[in-house]
N, C-alpha and C positions, 0 to 999 in steps of 0.2 A: 398848608396846601393839601388838597385832597389827593390821596395816594394814587387815584386813578388818573390824575392829570400828569403824573410824572413817570418817567421810565428810568429804571436803574440798571446799571451794569457793574458787576464787581469782578475784578481779576482774582484768580486763584493764587496769585503771588502775594505773599504778605510783605509788609515793609521789612527791609533788611537791616535797619539801623541807621540809614543815611537820613539827611534832612528831609522832613515831610512838610507839606503845605496843603492847605485847603483854599481852593480858588473859586470865586464866584464871578461869573461873567453874565452879561445881559445885553439885549438888543437895544438899539436907540429907541427912545420913547417909552421903554418899560418902567422907568422911574421919572416922575415929574421933574421939570427943570427946577422948580422951587425947592423940592426935597433934595435934589442933587446939590444944589448950591449950598444949602444949610449943612448937608452932610460933609461937604468938602471943607467948609470953615471949621466945623466941629472936629473933624479928623485932624486938621492941621494943629488945632489947639491941643488935642490929646497927645499928638506926637511931641509937641514942644514940652508938655508936662512930663511925658515919659523920659525925654532926654534930660530934663532938669533933675528929675528924681534919680535917674541912673547916675548922673554925675555926683549927686550928693549921697548916693548909697542909701536912699530912702526907699526901702523895699515896700513899705505899706503904701506910700504914695504912687510908686510904680505899678503895683498890683491894681490899685484903684483906677489909675489911668487906663491900664490895659482892659479892665472890665468895662469901663465906660466906652472904649473903642469897640468892643465886641457888641455891646448893646446898640450902638449906632449902626454897626454893620448888619445886625440882624433885622433892624427896621428896613434898611434898604433892600436886603435880600428878600424879605417877605413881600415888599411891593413889586420887586422885579419878577418873582415867581407867580404873582397873582395876575400879572398883565398878560393879555393875549390878543394878537391880531393874526389872521391866517397868513398874511404876507410875511410874517416874521416867525414862523414856527421853527424853533431851534431843532426839533426832532427830525425835521425833514431837510436839514441843511448840510448833512454830511459830517456833522461834528462827531457823532458816535464812532464812525469808521476811523476818524483821525485819532480819537482818544484810545480806541482799542489797539491801534497800531503803535502807540507810544508805549515803549516798555516801562516807562516810569509811572504810568497812570495806574493807580491802585483801584480805582472805581469812579463812578460818576452818577449823578442824578440829573436828568434832563427834563425841565419843564417846557412849557410852550414858548416861553420868552427868555428863559434864563437857564444856566447850567452850574451845577456844583461839581467840582473835580477834586479828587484827592490825588496828590502827586508826591512821589519820592524822587529826589534828584539822583540820577545815576552817575553823573560825571560833573564837569565844570560848567555845563550849560545852565544858565540861570532860569528862574521861573518865567521871566518875561519872554525869553526865547521860545519856551514851550507854548505859552499862551498865544504868541504871534503865529506860530506854526499851526495851532489848532484853528485859529480864526481865519487864516489864509485858506486852509483846507475846507472849512465850513463856509464857503462863499455864498451859500444860500441865505445867509443871515447878515444883516447890517449891524455890526457889533458896536456897542458903546465904547468910548475910549476909557471909561472908568472900569476898574477891576478891583475886587477885594482879594487880597492875598494875606492869609493868616498862617504864621508859623505854628506847627503843631508837633505832637510827638508820635513816634512809631506806635506806641501803645494806643493812642487815640485813633490813629488810622486803622489799626487792626480791629479795634472795637467797632468802628464804623463798618468795616467789611463784614464782621459777624452780624451786626444789626441789620444788614441789608442783604442777607441771604447766603452767606458762606459760613458754615460751621467751623469752629476753631480747628477741629481735626482735619478739615479739608484743605486748610492753608498749607502751602509748601514751605517747609523749613529748609531752604536751600543751603546745602552743606558742601564742603569742599569735595566730598566723594561723589556728588551728583551735580557737577557744574554744567547745567544745560538750560540756558534761557534763550529762547528763539522767538522772533517776531513772525507770526504766522502770515503767510501771503494769501491774498484773496479769500480771507476767512469767511466773510458773510456770503460772498458770491458762490463759493464752492459748496458750502454747507446748505445754503438755501436751495441750490439746484438739486440737491439730493432729497429734498422734501422729507427730512427726518421727522418722525413722530413716534408716539408710543406704539409699541408692537412691531416696529420695523427693525430689520437687522441690516447693518451697514458694516462693510469691511474697509478700514483705513489701512491701506497696504504700506503707507509711509508714516507710521505713527509719530516719529520724531519726539518733540517735547509734549505732544498731546493737544496742541491748539485747536486743530480741526475737530478732533474727537471730543474735546470738551463741549463744543457748541452742539455737536450731534447728540451727545448724552443729555445735555440740558434740554433739548427738544423732546426727550423721552425715548430715543432709540437705544437699542442694544448695539454695542460696537465691538468688533473684533479688530484689534490693533496689531499690525505686523511690523517688525523692524529688526534688522540684523545688527544694529549698533547697541551694545549692552548699556552704554551710558544713556542713550535716548530712552531705552525701555525702563531703566530705573527711574529716570526723571518723570516719565509719563505715569508710572505706577504711583509715585508719590503725589503727583499733581491731581490724579483722578481717583484716588483711593476712596473718596466719599461715594462713588457710584456703585461700589460693591460688585456684584456679579454681572451687572449690565456692561462692564468692561472686561474683556478677555485679552490679555497681552501675550503675543506669540513671538518666539524667536525664529526668524526665518527670512529668506529672500522672497520678494513678492513674485518672482518667477515660479515659485512653488505654491502659489495661491490655491489652486485646485486641490492639490495633495493635502495641504495644511487644513483646509476646510473639510474635505471628505473624511480625513482621519478623525475628525471631531464630530462627525455626524451631521454636518451642515451641507445640505445639497443645493440650496438656493438662497439668495439674499436679495434685499431690496435696493442695495446700492454698493458701489465700489468707488473709492476715492484714492487717487494717487497724486502726491505732490513730489515731483521728480527733482526738485532743487536740493542742493547741498545745504544743510542747515548752518546757521550762523555759528553755533558752538563748534561745529566741525571745521569751518573755515578759520575761525578765530583762535582755535587751540593749536598752537605751533607744533605740539607733539604729534598731531594727526597727520601733518605733512601735506595738507591740501593747498596751502597758500604760499605764494612766492614773496609775500610781504614781511614774513617773519622767519627767522632761523629755526629750522626743525628738521627731524629726520625725513628723508624722502620716502614717505609711506603711501598715503592716499587710499588705504583700504577702509571701506565702510565697515566691513566685518573683519576684525583683527585676525580671525582664523583663516582668512584666505591665504593660499600658499605663496602668491607672488605679489610683491610690492612694486611701487613705481621705481625704486632704486634697482630692483632686479631687472626690470625692463630696460632702463636707461643704461645699465652697465653690461648687460648680456645680449641684448638684441643686436643683430648686425645692422649696418647702415641702411640697407634697403627696407628692412622691417620697421626700423625707427621712422624713416621717411613716410612709409605707408600709414603708420599709426597717426602721425602728426597731420597728415593730409586727410585721411578718412574720418577721423574723429574730431579734429580741430579745424578742418578746412584752412589749414595754415599754408599760404602760398609759398612761404620760404622753407617748406618742410625739408627739402634736400639739403639746403645750406645749413640748417640747424642740425640735422642728423649728422652731417659731415663734421661739424664742429664738436658735437658731443663725443663722437668716436675719437677725434683727435685729443680732446680734453681727458678722456678716461685712460689714455695711455700713460698719463702722468700720475694717475692714482684714481681710485674709485670715487665716483660722484655720489656722495652720501647724504647731502643736505639740500633743502629747498633753495637756499640762497646760492649754493654752488651751481645748481642747475640753472637758476634764473640768470646768474652772471654769465654762464656759458652761452645761453640763448641770446642775451643782450650783445655779446661779442660778435655774434653772427648776424644779428638783426637789430641795427640801431633804432632807437625810439623815434617814432614819428606820431604826432598827435597825442591824444589823451590816453589811449589804451597802452598798457604795459606790454612790451614785446613778448613776454612769457605767457600772456593770458591764454592764447589758443593752445599752446603746447601743454600747459598744465591741465587744461580741460581735456585734451586728447588722452593724456596719460591716465587721468582719473577714470575716464570712460573705459579705457582698455583694461586697467587693473580690475575694475568691478564688473566688466562685461555689461555695462548699463544698457546698451542698445539691444543686445541679445535677450537680456532679462525683460526689457520692455516689450519686445515681440511676444514673448511667452505670456506676459501679464495681460496684454490686450486680448489674446485668445481665451485664456483661462478665466479672466474676469468677466468677459461677455458671456461665456458659457454658463457661469455661475449665476447670472442675473435671472430673476423671475420675470415673467411678462409684466411690463410696466416698471421694472427696475431700471435704475439709471447708473451710468458710469461717468465720472467726472475726472479729468486728467489735467493737471497743471504742469506745463513744460517751461523750460528756461533757455533753451537754445534751439536753433533751426533743425538740427538732426532729430531731436526728440519730437518736436512739433510736426515735422514732416511725416514721421512714422504714424503718429496719432491721427493726423489729418487723413492720411491715405487709408488707414484701417477703418476709420469712421465713415469715410466715403464709400468704402467697399461694402459696408453692411447697411447703409442708408439709401442706396440708389435702387429704386424698383426695377430699373432696366439698365442694361449695359449695351454699348454700341461700339462697333469697330468699322474702320473704313471698308473692309472687304465684305461686310454684311449688307444685305439689301435693306434691312430695317432693324431697329433695336430689338433685343431679346430679353426675356425676363431674367433678372439677376438671381441665381440660385442662393446667394448669400444674403439676400435682402431680409433683414429681420429687425430693423431699428429705424427710429426717426431722429433727426437732429433737433436738439433742444436749443443749441446756440448756432445760428447760421454763420456768425463770425466769432472768432475767439474773443473772450472777455479779458480785458487787461486792467491793471490797477488804475484807479482814478487819482486825481490830484491829491486828495486827502491822504491816501496811502503812500503815494510817492514822496510826499512832503516829510513823512516821518520814517520811511523805510526805502531809501533809494535802491537797495538791492532787489526790490521787487520789480524794477522797471522792465525787465525782459520776460516777465511771467505772462503766460497765455493759458486760459482755461477753455477747454472744449468739453461739451456734455452731449451724450446721446441717451435715448430711452428705448429699451427693448419692446418690441410689439409682437 
C-alpha cells in the first residue's frame, strides 16, 4: 500500500516482555465475500493441521502450517488495506483516539478501510476484549466480524516500532526505579488547541509522564516541562530523551511559573498547558498515600519535600479546622460528623494509614450509592496538603502574563472547585465589558485581554472513556491572548 495512504502512530513505550499480538481489522465490504469464504475455509484447515502437528510433536509440519496461515492472512490484509469508500474511512472513525488511550497498544497503522495494531497484554484482559473496545469507540466505521490476530514476540514488536519512526534509544526501558505509566487525558484535544509547531515555545506545567509533551515535541515545538514529583520527572526524561535540548525539565511547583521562566531568560511563550489531575501512578502507588483503596502511609504529598502530610493534618488539626477543610475542599456535606469521628478515633492512637482513615470515615458516613464514602474527604485532604487551589490561582495569573500575543492557555480540570476557578478567571479576561446593577450602562473591562477558544469545556469522547474511565470528570478550557 502507498505510504501516503496510511497514517502511523507509535508509542514510545517498548514491549515489556508480556504476550504481544499483531491485530488486523477491516470494515465491512473491504474484502470480497468470495475471498473471505475461501480464507475462512483455508484458515480452518491450517488450524487443524497445526493442532495435529502439535500433538505429534512434528515441528516441521507445524512451522509449515504456520507459514501457510501467514500467507493467507497477508493476502486478506493486502485486499483490506487497498479498499476505500469515503463512507468507511477508518482514519475519521475515532479509532486512533481509542488506540492511543489504550496503555497496551504499542503502535498502529491506519489505512482508509483497515487497521494494523500492535498490542501487548497488560493484564488478564484478552485480545478480543481490546478489539471490542476499540471498535465500540470507533463507531464511525462498520467493522467486519472477521479479525486477524497473530501471536508475535516482544522483539518483533520493538522492531516494528523502530521501523515506523522510533529509534531504539528513544524507547523507554521501564525499570523498577522509574515506575510511571500514565494514560494521558484529552491528549489530542489539549495539544491541538495549543497549535504546536516548529519554532514555538510551550510550557507543560504538569509534565507528569510526558504524554502531552511528547505530542507537542513531535509537532516541532520546544517544551519546558515542570513537575515537583521526582518520579514523574525521571520517567519523562527517559521517555523524551530523543528530543534533546528541545525538552527542558524543571523541578518546581507551577505556582512559581513566572520565576522559573524568568530565571532562565524566557520572557514570553506561545502556550501554557496544565493537566490538574492526579496521575494514575500516584493514585495506584500505595506508598504515596493518595488512595483509600489500598493500605499505605497517609501522605498525599505531590512533592515529598513538603513539610506537612495528610497524616499531620488528620492527627493535629482541631475538629473545626478539619470540618472546614472537608467542606471547603471536598464539598463534603457530612464534614462535621466526619471531623468529630476522626477526633474521637485519634484519641485511641495516631491515624497513620489510608485504610485507617477510610474506615474511620465509613463509620461516620455509611455507604450509599456507587461513590465510596471517603472520596470527597480524601480529595479535600490532598488539596489541603498540596495547597492546590492557591497554586492554581497563582498559575492562572503567571501563565497568562507569560503568554505572547496570540499565545494560548489550556487547562484541564477534574473537579468543580478547580473548574470554577478556571472558568471565572477566563471570563474575567475575555469579557470586553463588565456590568453591575448599580451602573447605568456596561463599562469597558480593564482586564480584557483574551478571547475564548472553547465556548464550552471540552470533555472526553466515548472512545477515550471506553479505555480510560478515570477521564470521565475531565474538562478542558482554552483561551488565546489578544
